[in-house]
N, C-alpha and C positions, 0 to 999 in steps of 0.2 A: 518581484514580489517582495513584500515586506511582512515580517511576522512579528507578533508581540513578544515581549520578553518571556512570558510563560510558555508560549509555543516554541520559541527557540530553545529554551531550557529543556522542554520535553524531547525535542529532536536530538539535542546534545546527549541526553540520557540514553536514547535509543542507539545512537552511534557508539557510545561507550559500552553499552551492553553487547552490541554486535562484536566489538573488538575484544572485550574481556572474556566473552564466552567462546571465542574462537570460531564463530560461524564463518564458513567460507563457501565459495561457489562451487566446491567440489562435489556437492550433492547431486542428486538426479535432476534438479531443476535449474535450467539455464535462463528461462524467461517466464514471465507471467503477464496476464492481462486480467483486468476487471471488466466483466460484461454486465451492463445494467442499462435500464432506461435512463434518460437524462432528467426526468421529472417525476412522473406519477408515483412510482414506488419510492423513489428517493425523497420526495417531499415529506413522506411519513417517517423517514429515517434520517434526521438531520445530522447525526454523528457520522453515519456512513457517507452521507453526501459531502460533508466537510473533508473526510478522509479521501474520497475520490477526487474532488476538485482542488484541494489544497495540498494534500500530502503525497498522493500517488505520483504526481509529476516529478517529485524529488528523487525517486528511486531509479536505480540502474535497471535496465532490461524489463521494465514493467510499464504497461500501457493501459489506457482505457479504451474500451470498444463499446460505443453506444448501440444498444439494441432496443428498439421500441417495445415497451411492455415487459421487458425482462427484469426479474428480481436480481439484486446485486450478488454476483458470484466471482470468486477468485479462481482463475483457471491457471494451473501450473503446467509448464511445458518443459519437455526435455530438449536435448541438443538437436533433435530432428524436427523441432517445432510441433511435436505430437503431445496431445493432452495426456498428462500423467495423473492429475488429481484435480477435483473441482470442489470448492468449499463455499458454502453459503455465508454471506456477510451480514445478512439482515438481523441476526441475533447479537451482533457484536457492536461495541461502541467504538469510537474513533481510536482510542488508545489500544484496544484489543486488535483492531484491524492492522495497526502499525506493528504491534508485537507479532502478529501472525506472519507478516512479510519478513520481519527480521528473523524469526524462528525458522523460516523456510530458506534462509540464506541470502536474502536480498539486502542490498546496502543503499544508503542515501548517497547520491552522486553529486548533487548540487550543493554549494555552500549555503548555509542558512544565514540570512541577514536579519539582524535585530533592528527594531525601530529606534531612532535616536530621539 
């Protein structure tokens, strides 16, 4: 996957914020998943759709679970894979969705490649 310079810079900022603010995986969340339909609700939420299909795969221990007709929600899980918290994403933009994951202690795991 190739990202634009602006997108790469945005992710670099997220990574720097993660490191500088000292977020770690020692909190109660060890994994997360985003549950949502693949189209209907997401087509009306282009920012959330981009977050799910372009940004989400870059995070460690975070996955997408398609559920027909479901509104987009972030489900936070503990070490026993039990749901701890559920947050609706439909009111957030792409940047806020990324900030939410970072604030909950999740880190980007894949290197971000910029277009040449």
